[in-house]
N, C-alpha and C positions, 0 to 999 in steps of 0.2 A: 504494500500500500504506500502511496505517496504521502510525504509529509506536507503539512499546510501551515503557513505562517501569516502573521498580520503585518502588513507593510504600510498601512495608511489609516488615519482616523479623522473623523469629522463630526461635529455636533452643533446643534442649535437647541438650547435648553433654557429653563427659567433661571439658571444661575450662570449663564454666559453663552454667547453665540459663537464661540469657538472652543476648541478642546482645552487650550491653555487657561483661558479665563474660567471655564467650568471647573477644571481640576483645582485651580487655586482656591476657588470659593468653597468647593467641597471639603478640601483638606482643612480650610480655616473654619469650617462649621457654619458657613453663612447660607441661609436658606433663601429661596426665591418666592416665598409665599406672601400674598397680600390681598387686599380687597379686590374683588372682581371689578374690572374697569371697562370691559367690552360692551356691557349693556346694563340697563337699569335693573338692579337686583331687588327692588321693592317687592315684597311678597314671596321671595325665594327662601327656602330653608337653608341653603348653603350660600355663604356670602364671601368666601375666600377661594382663591385658586392660585396655582403656580403658573402664571402667564409668562410667555416669552416677551422680553422687553427690548426695545430698540432695534428690532430686526428690520433690515432694509433689503427686500428682495432684489432691488436694482444692483446690489453688490454682486449678484450672480446671474441675473436675467435681464433681458431687454424689456422695455415697457410693454410691448406687444405680447410678449410671452407671459408676463405677470397677469395680464387681463384674461388669459386663457387657462390659468392654473388656480385651483383651489389652494388655500393656505397650507393644507397638509402637504401638497405637492411642492409648494415653494420651499417649505422647510426641508423636505426630502432632497431636493436638488441642491440646496445650499450645503447640507451636510455631506452629500455625495461629492460635490465639487471640492469641498475642503479635503476629503479623504483622497480623492484622485490626485489633487495637487501635492498633498503630503507624501503620497507614495511614489510619485513620478511614473505611474504605470501607463499613462496616456502615451500612445505611440510606441510602447515597449512590449506590447502583446498583440498577437493577431486578433483582429475583431471577432473572428469565428471562435476564438478560445477565451473570450472575455464574457462572463456570465453576469447576470443581474438577478439577485434574489432580495426583493425589498417589499415590505408589507405595511399594512395599516389595519388596525383593529376595526375601524369604522369607515374611514374614507372621508369624502368631501361633505361633511356635515354643514359647514358654512354655506356652501353652494346650494345644498338641498333646501336649507331654510330660506335663503334669498330667493331662489326660483319658485318655491312654493308660495311665498308672499306675492310674487308677480302674478302667478296663476290665479290666486284668490282675488287680487285687486283688479286685474285687467283681462283675464281669460287666457285661453291656451296659446294665442299668438304671441303673448308676452314672454313665454318661456324661451330661454336662450337655446339655440341649437347646440351650444357647447355644454349644456346642462349635464348630460350623461358622461361625456369624457372628462369633465371636471370632477364629477362626484365619485365615480366608481373606484374601488380601492386598489385596482391594479395599475392605475395610470401613473402613480409615482414611479413604479418600476419601469413602465413603458417610456415615460419621459426621460428617465435617467439613461435608459438604453439608447434612445434617440440622441441625446446630448453627447454621449461618449462613444457612439458608434459600436455599441456592444452587440454583436451578432450571435453570441452563444445563446444558451437558454435564458429566457427572461420570465421569471415566475414571481407571483405575488402571494406571500403567505398571509392568511387571515386566521389567526388563532387567538383572537381577543388579546389579552394582556401578555400572552406568551409569544406574540407575533415577532418581535425583534429578535428574540433568542432563537426561535425556530428558523427564521430567515438566515441567521448566521450559521446555525447547525446544518441547514440544508445546503448552503453554499460550501461549507466545509466538506460535506460528503461528496458533492459534485466534483470538487477538485481532487479529493482523496482517491476517488474511483476513476479519475482520468478523463472526465467529460469536459473539463475546463482547466486552464492554466491560472486564471485569476478571476475574481468575482467582486462585484460591488454589492455589499449586503447590509441590511439594516431595517429600520422601521421608522414610521412617522405618524404623527397624530395632531389634530387641531380641532378639538371639540369643546373649547371653553365658549359655549354659545347657549342661548336660551333653551333649545331642545336638549343639548348635551347635558347641561347642568340639571335641568328638570328631570330628565330620564333617570340619571344616576341617583339624584337626590330622592326621588319618589320611591325608589326601590331600597331606600335607607342605606345606600352604600357610601354616601358622602358625609363627612363630618359637618356638624352644625355649629362648631366652634367659630366664633368671629375673631378670635385672637390668633393672628398669624404665627406667633411664637408657640402656641399650644394647640395647633390644629392637626399637624401631621405627627403622630406619636406612635410609631411602630414599637411594639413589644412593651409599651408602657400600659399599666393597668387602667389609665385614664382614657385610652384610645377609644374613639367612637365612630371611625369611618375614615376613608381616605380623602385627600385633597386632590382635586382634579388638576392635572398638569397637561403640558403640550410640548411639542418640539420634535426633534429627529436626531437619530444617531446613525452613522455609517462607518463601515470598516472596509478596507481592501484586504481580502484574503488572497494568498498566492501560493502556488506550489513552491516548495523550498528551493529546489535546484534552479527554477526559473528566476526566483528572487535573488539568489546568490549570484547567478551568472550575470545579472544586470547591475550588481552592486547595490541593491536596495537595502535601506535600513530596515531591520527586522525588530519589531517591538516584542513579539512573543510568538510562541507556537500554539496552535490549537491542538489540544490533546484528546478531547473526548466530547461526545454529545449524547444526551439521553432525552427521549421524548415518550411520554405515556399519556393515558387518559384515565381519569377517575371513573368514568361511566357511572356517575352517581347522581348529579344534580346540575341544573343549568347554571347556577351561580355559586352554590356553597361547596367548599372542599370536603372531602371525607375527613371526619374528625381525627382519625388515626394517621392520615397522610400516607397510606400505603403506596399508592401509585406515584405520588410526587417523590417519595423516598426512592422508588425504583428508578425514576429519571435521574436522580442525583447519583445513585449507586452505579447506574449504567455508564454515566459520564466518567465517574471515578475509576471504574474498572477499565474502561477503554484507555484511560490515561495511564494505566499501569499500576494503580493503587499505590502511589508513592508515599513514603514515610515523610514525617516532618509536619510543619505548620500548614494548615489549609485555611485560606481565606475565602469566605462565601459572601458574595453580595446578594443578600436575601431579597425575595419578592417583597416581604415586609411592608404591607400596605397600610397598616394601622387600623385594620378592621378586626373586631374581636375574634371572628372565626379563623381568618387567615393566619394570624401570627401564632396562635396556639397550635394549629395544625401543622404549620411549617416547621415550628420548633420540634414537634414530634417526628416529622418526616426526616429532619436532619439527624436526629438521634438514631432513628431506625436505619437510615442509609449507612451509617458508620458503626452499626452494631453496638451503640451506646458508648463507644470510645470517642469522647468529644473533648478530651483534655487539650488537644492540639488544634481544635476548631475555633476559628475567630469568625464572627458574623457581624455585618452591619447592614443597615438599610439606608441607602442614600435618598430614598423617597421621603425621608424626614426633611430633606432640603429641596428636592426637585418636585415634590408631589408625585402623583402617579401619572406618568406620561403614557399610559395605556399601551398602544401598539408600538410606541417608540421606547418604552421603558427598558425592555431587554437589551436593545441595541446600545443605549446609553450606559446601562449598567455593565454590559460586557466591556465597553471602553474603560469604565472605572476599574474593572477587574484586571484588565491589561495594564493600566497605568499603575496599579498597585504593585505589579511585578517590576515595572520599569523604575519606579521611584522608591520602592521599598517602604511604602507608607500606606496604611489603610485608612480611608475616611471614616468618620464616626457616625453613630446614630444620634443625632442631636435631639434634644427634648426628652431624652430618656431619664427622667428623674424619679419615677415611681415604678420600678420593675414589677411586672406581673409574675406571681409565683409559677404560673404555667409556662412562662417564657424564661427559662433558667440557663440559657447559654451565655457565652461572653459576647455581647453585642457592641463592644467598643463604644460605650456611652460617652457622649458629650465632646470628646476630643480625639483627634486622629492619633494613630499609634504606629510606631516604626515596626515593620514586620519583614521577615525573610521567608516568604511562602514557597513551599515546594510546588504548590498548585493553587490557582485561584479559580473560583467557580461562580457563575452568574445563574441564579435560579429565577424562573418566571412561571407563574401560575395564572391561567386564564379562565374566564367564564366558559362553561361547557366542559369543564374538567381537564383542560389542556395543561400539561406539565412539561417544562423544558429546562434543561440545564446544559450549559456549555462550559468546558474546562480549558484553562490556559496554563502555560508554564514558561519559564525562561527558555530561550532557544539555546540548546546545547548540541554541538556538532557530534 
């Protein structure tokens, strides 16, 4: 089997619109949560969100292109462009051997709401002919492929909040098994909108806390729901010999991927976390079950059911041997970026290897007795991990885990 490495990173997030800014804020424990500014929140149960701030699509796109792309696609192209530039892959891989695997949990919610308003106000002729291609969740992948002339496979993963992780895992397998030499992989989301917030809020998934400093509280006994976030994360995965031959900088090696389903409930995880444990253990075994410190960037949404079930899943995956397991949830700072979460959190897991420091779980002041692992509370910690893992769990019972390590010849 061919080895797969990471050679490029890109991100648009609530804590920074590039990888360096994002990483600096995460390590410093600075969150990006605040009052919702996109629309009037009068009457809404949820009043805070982790919005992307100061994003200018014209840094990456022409004006004519911006008008034809939903915000989630704009975020995706921005993150992908950063990653492509960072890697230097453009022009250094055959178009037929460059794949795209990029997803979104929901797709163009902003476009859907806008065009529905036009339909209700003015009738069918007012709906844009671009409505469908702006809304559907595969068009981030499609537009990325068009922009970078990627003529290999182009797929769009849609596995709810596991989307970004599954996209990276799928791209990893594509390269590992010889179908591509490089891939642009990741996820994007932009649903801080009236319908998005109403839908998640009315199913009691969102926190009702109005205090940005005490809203996203993974693993804390005060937790009461997640903070909705947005943005995009992108990575360039590449076959090792291909990367080495062109002199690419290698951030890390992708070592394993696990994907399972609870087959239990449309939104709730199984309390014992059996299937999510299997996704983690599958990735760990594929990575060779290395000894030493393992850092896990947890799904860690701050919902009562998720955090307890995920804690149990981690214990089960490692047979109860958790003394060398370090865990943190960067959703305490970014909020829950839904389909983009796993991609951004994979980048965090990669940078933990590069910088030998793990970001904290901020706001963790009152630990829940059911959540009794080392969650790196409040402040970042120096680490020398033998492996890092990003775990994502999605509505529908989707579980995914991708594992990374330092590149060793």
